[in-house]
N, C-alpha and C positions, 0 to 999 in steps of 0.2 A: 504494500500500500504506500503510495507517495505521501510524504509529509505535507500537512496543511501549511501553506505559506503564512508567515506572520502578518499581522495587520501593520500597515505602514502609515501611521499618522504623519502628515506633513509637519515640518517645523512650525511652531507657533499655533498648532491646533489647540482649541480651547473647549473645555466642558464648562457650561455655566447654567445659571437659572435666569429667567426673565421675570421682572416685576414691574409694577407701575405705581406712581405716586398716589393717585386718588384711591387706588384699591388697597394700599398697604399703610399709608402714613397715619391716617386719622387726623382729626382736628380741622375738618373742612365743613363749611356750611352751617355751623352752629352759631349761637349768639356770640358776637365779637370775633368770630373766626373768618378767615379768608373765604370768599364765595366764588364758586365756579358755576358753570351753566346747569348743574344739577340742583341748584338751590331751590327752585320752585317745586320741582318734583319731590324732593325730600320733605319740604315744609308742608306740602299739600297732602302727603300721605300716599302719593301715587307709587312711590317706591320705599323700601326700607331705608332708613337713614344709614349712611356709612359709619357715623359715629367714630369710634376709636380705630376702626379697621383692624390692623394687627400691630398698631403702635410702632411702626417703623421709624417715625419721626423722632420718637423719644428713646427707642431701644435699638437703633440701627446696628450697634456693635454686636448685640446678641444675634440678630438676623444674619449678619455677615459671618459670624462664627459658625452658625448652622450651615451656611452655604459651604464653607470650608470643610466641615465635617461630612458633607454629602459628596465630597470629592471634587468640588468646583475650583477652577482657577480663573473664572470670569464671572462677572455679575452685571446684569443689565437692569438699570433703574431709569426712572423718568423724573424730570423736574416739573413741578406743578407751577404752571404759568401764573395761575391765580394767587398762589402763595407769594410769588416773587414780585408780582406787579398787582397788588390788591386794588389799586386805583390807577386810572389812566395816567401814565407818565411818572408814577410814583413807585420806585423800586424799593423793596424791603431788603436792605443790605444784611440784616440779621438772618433772613431766610437764606440768602446766598452764602453767608458764613457757615450755616449748618450744612448746606450741600457741599461746600468745600471740605468740611470736616468728614463728611461721609466718603467723599472721593479719597481723602487722605487715609481713612481707615481701610478702604479697599486696597490701596497700595501697600499698607503695612501688613495686610493679611494675604498678600499674593493674589489678589483678585483684580484682573484687568477690567476696568469699568467701560461699559457702553452706556451713554446717556441719550435718552430719547427726549425730545423737546416738545412733543405733543402726543399724549396718549389719551385721545378721545375727549379731552376736556379743555376749556378755555375760560378766562375770567368772565364772571357774570356780567360785568359792566360792558362787555363787547356785544351783548345781546344774544338771543337764542339762535338767530340765523346768521351768525358771524360769517360762515363760509359761503353764504350767498352774496355777501357784500363785495362790491367791485374792488375795494382796497384791502380785502382780507389777505392776499398774498404778500403785499408790501408790509402790512402790519405784522404779519407773522415773521417776515424777514427781519424786521426791527427787533422783535423779541429774541430771535435767534442770536442776533449780534450782541444784544445786552447780556444774554446768558453765557455766550462763549467768551466775551470779554472778561467775565468774572470767574468762570469755571474752567477755562481752557488750560490752566496750569495743571489740572489734575486729570484731564481726559483728552484723548486723541481720537476716540471712536465715537461717532455721533449717529444717531438715528433721528432724522428730522421729524417725521410723522409716522406713527404706528398705524398700520392697516388703514390707509386712506380709503381703500375700497370697502372694507368692512364698516368703517365709520359712516360713509355715505349711504350704504344700503340700509344699515340699521336706523339711521336718522331720518331718511326720506322715503324708504320703501316699506320697511317692516315696522316702523314706529317704535322701536325697542329702546332708543336712547333719545335724549333731547336733540331737536325740538319735537320729535315724536310724530312725524308725518307718515302717512301710509299711502303707498302707490303714487307719490309725488315725483314722477319720473323726470319732469323738467328740472326740479330742484336737485335730483340725483345727478343729472348731467352737469349742471352748473357748478355744483359743489365739487365734483371730481375734477373739473377743469381748474378751479381755483386751488384745490388741494395739491394737484400735481404742479401747478405753477409755483405754489408756495414752497414746495420741495426744491425746485430749480433755484429760486431766489435764496432759499436758506442754504443750499449747497454753496452758492457763490459767497454768501455772507461768512460762512465758516472758513472757506479757503482764503478769503482776504485776511483773516486773522491767524489761521493755522494752515499754511500751504501744504503741509504733509499730513493733514487730518484724513481719516477714513470716514466718509460720509455716505450713508445709505438711507433707504426707506424700505419698509417691508410690506408685502401684500399678504392677505389671507388667501392661500392657494385655492383657486376656483377653477372648475371645469368650464366656466364662461370666459372666453378669451377677452372680451371687451371689459370685463370687470376684474381682470388680473394681469395676464401677461402683456396685454396691449399697453398698459401703463409703463411697464419696464421697457418695452420695445420703443415707445416714443422717446424715452430718455436716452436710449443708446443708438437710435437710428442715424443721427448725424455722424457720430464717430464710426459707424459701420459703412459710411460712404453713400448713404441714401440721400439723394437730393430732395429738397422739400416738395417739389412737384411730383416726385415719384413715391412719396410716403404712403399714400393710400394703397397703391398697388402692392408695395412691400408688406404693409400690415396685413393685407388680404392673404398674401402668401404665408405669412407667419401664422395667421389664424388657421389656415388649412393644415399647416405642419402640426399644430396642436391637435386639430380635429383627428388627423390620422394617428398621431402618437397615442391618443387616449381612446382609440377604439373605433373611430370612423362612424359610419351611418347607423350602426345598430345601437347607439347609446341611448339610454333611457331619458336623458335630459335634453333630447333634441328639440322639443317644443319650447323649453325655456331658452335654449340657445337662439332660436329664431326670433323670439320676442326681444331678447337682449340686443340682437343685431339691429332691430328696428329702432330701439331706443338710443343706442350708442353707435351711430354710423361711422365707425373707425375714427380717423383723424378729424373729421368734421365736428365731432362732439367736443374736441379739446383745442379750440383755436388759440387761447391764451397760452396754454402749456406748450403747444408746438412752436409758437412764436418765441417763447422764453428759451426753449432748447436751441432753436436755430439762430437766434440773435444774441444769445448769451455769451459770456466770456469763456465758458468751458465747453469744449466739443462734446464731452460726455459727462453730464452732471450726475454722475453716480460712480462711486469708488468700490462698492461691494454690493453684490446681489443678496438680499436677505429674504428668506421664505418662511412664512408662518404656516406650518403644515398641520392641519387637523383633518376633517373630512372634506375633501375638495369637491365632491359630487353634488352639484346643485340640487338635484331632485331629492337627494337624501334628506334635505332639510325641510321638506314639505310633508305634512302628515294629515291623515284623515281626522277631522275633529272628533273627539271622543275616544281617541286611541289610548291604549294602555301605556303607562309610563311608570317609572319607579315610584312607588307610593300611591298609585291609583290611576285615574284617567285624567286627561286634559282635553279641553275643547279648543285649544290653540291649533291653528293650521300649521304653525311653525314648530319644528322639533325642538325638544329641550336639549341643553348642553349634555346632559348625562345620557342622552340617547344617540349622540353623534356616532355614526358608524366608524369603525377602526379599519383603515386601509393602509397598513404599513407597506404593502407591496407597491402602492401607488407613489410613495415618496420618491423612489428612484426615478420614475417617469417625470415627476415635476422638477426634480433637480436637474435632469437632462434638459428639460425645456427652458429652464432658467439659466443655463450656462451661457455666459457671454465671454467671448475671447478677450483675454487680458484682465478679467476681473475674478476675484475670489467669490466664493459662494458659501453662504452660511444658513444653517437652520436656526432662525432667530426665535422661533417658538414651536413647541410641539408638546402636547400633553393629553391627558385623559381625565374625564370628569365623572364624578359620581354625585349622588344627592344625599344631603343630610338635612332633615327637616325636624325641627323641634327636638334636636338632640339625637334623633334616630338616624342611623346610617343605612341607606338602602344599597344593596349590591346592584351592579349593572345587569341589565337583562341579558346581555350577550356573554356574560361570564368573564369579561376581561378585567384584569387588575393592573395596577400601575407598574409593578416590576416586569410583568409580561410585555406591556406596551413599550417600556423602555428598551427591553431586549430586542423586540421586533423592529422598532424604528432605528435603533443604532445599528442593527444588522443591515438595514437599507442604506444607512450612511456609509458603512464599510463597503457595501457593494458599489456605491458610487465612487468611493476612493479607489477601489480595485479597477474601475473603468477609467480612472485618470481624471475624474471630475475634481475641480479645485476647491474642495470643501475645507473651510478654515475653522469651523466650530459648530457646536450643537448646544442650544439653550433649551432647557426644559421649562415649560410653563406649569407651575411656578414653584417658588420655595415653600410657601405655607398657604393654607386655605385663606382666601381673602375676599374682599367685596367684589362680587361679580356683577357689576352694573345693575344695581337695583335690588340685590338679594344676596344673602349669605348661603343659600341652599346649594348652589353649584360649588363643588369642591375639586380643586385641581392640584393641591399642594403635595409636595414630598412629605411635608409634616402636617399632621392634622391639628386643628385648633378646636378646642372644646369651648364654644361660645356660651353654653349653658352654665358653665362654672368659671366665669371670669376670664375667658379667652386664654385658657391654659394650653400650652404647647404639648404635643405628644411626640415621642420619638418615632411613632408609627404614623402612617397616613390615616385618613378618615375611614378607610375600609379595613384597617387593622394590619396592613402589610408594611414591611420595612422597606418602603420605597426609597428613602434617603440612603439606606445601606446598600440597596440594590444599585442605585446610581453610582455610589462610590466604588463598589466592586467592579462595575462595568467600566468606569473611567480608568481605574487603576489597571485593570486587565488590558484594556485596549492601548493604553500608554505603553504597556510592556510588550505589546504585539500579540497578545494571547486571544485567539479567536474563540477559545472554548468558553469564555464567559458569556458569549451570545447564545 
C-alpha cells in the first residue's frame, strides 16, 4: 500500500475563528449606550435585545485565551461603527483605545487579527436606509479612513464589509434585518451597487494609509451567480484584461462557467436563478460599482478572495410553511439556521470558482448551527454535530490545497454562542454559553460535544501534515 502523502499547508496558513462586534461585545442600544440601526427593533420588542451579548467588550482577554486554547493563530473581529462614531463627526477616542488594546492582546497571544469595518450594522443616526442613500459609499469610505488611521498600527488585514450580498437580501428581500423590507427588489439592487462601490472606495482609503495592507470583502456563497460570484468578478474584471465595453459578455461567460460547474440544467434552483437574472441584469445593475472599479486608482480593488461557506443552494433555504423544525413546527417560508443543509462536498467547487490568478483564497466563515430554546438544546434533525462538520469541511480545504488552490486560512464561525441577529436561539459556537444561568461558558459546545478540542486537534494535526485527523 502506498503511503498517504502528508498535508502540505502553505507558509502562513492560519486557523482562526470569526466574530462580530454587535453579536459579541454587549453594551449597545440600551439607555446611555451607543445606538446602531437595530435600536428601534430592540426597543419595540420586534427582536430580543442583544443586551450583554457575550461581554467581549469587557472580557476580551478571556475570549482570546479561549481562541488560543481551541488551536487558533488568527482571530477575526469587527469594529462597531456606532460605538466609535456615536454622533455624526464625533469620534469616541476611548472606544478606539479599547480596540487598540484588543489588537495588542491579539499580538501578545499569537493571534493575527483581521478587522472587519462593517458587519451588518451602522450608526442609528445614519438612518434605516443608509445604503440606499447616494452618498453612502463616500460616507463609508470616510469611516474606513478614520478607523484605519487609529487602528492601522495593530492590523494589516482588513475586511471592508461582511457579506454584502447576505446583508442586502436579508434587509430588502427577506425582511430579516433592519430596515426589514420584503421583496423590495429595486432596493436590493440599489443597495448592492452602493455596497460594492463602498468596498472599492474603502479599499483605496486603506491603501492610501497602508500600501501593503491585505484588503478583502466576503460573500455568503450562493448558487445564484448574480448574488455572489458576479460581485467578485466585477472587482477583478479590469485586472483580468476585460474592457469595460466587453464586461457584460465576460460576466455572461462566467455565469455559464458557474452554471456548468454546479450541475448544469438539472439543478433544483433553476426557477430562482431565472428570477435573479431578471432582477440583476449583470453589469447593468451595478453602474456605480463598475465605474468605481474602472476609474479607480487600483486595477484590482481586492487583495484576497474571502468565502463564507454555509449552505450555498438557494432553494434549500425555502421551506413549506408548517414544516417541522427542531423544537416543533414553523410557519416561516424561510428555513431556520439550524436546518441549513450541510454540503461539505460543495466547498471544493466554490473554492475553485472563487480562485483568481494572483490572489490568495480564504474560508472566512464556515460553521454549523443548532437550536437552544429556553435552556433546552435541540439536536439537529440530520444528525450532524460540530466536530463532524469541522472534519468534513477541513477535508474539503485539504482537497483544495492538494489541487494547488491558494488557500491561506480557515475561520470557523464562531468562538462562542452569540447574538444571532434578533435571537439567542441559533447557536454556532465552539463553546456553549448557558444564558439561563448568567451567561456561563462551557468547555463543550451547546450540543455537548468538545468542538473546541476537536478544532484544536485538527489544527495541530494538519500543521504537522497528518491526514489521519480528518
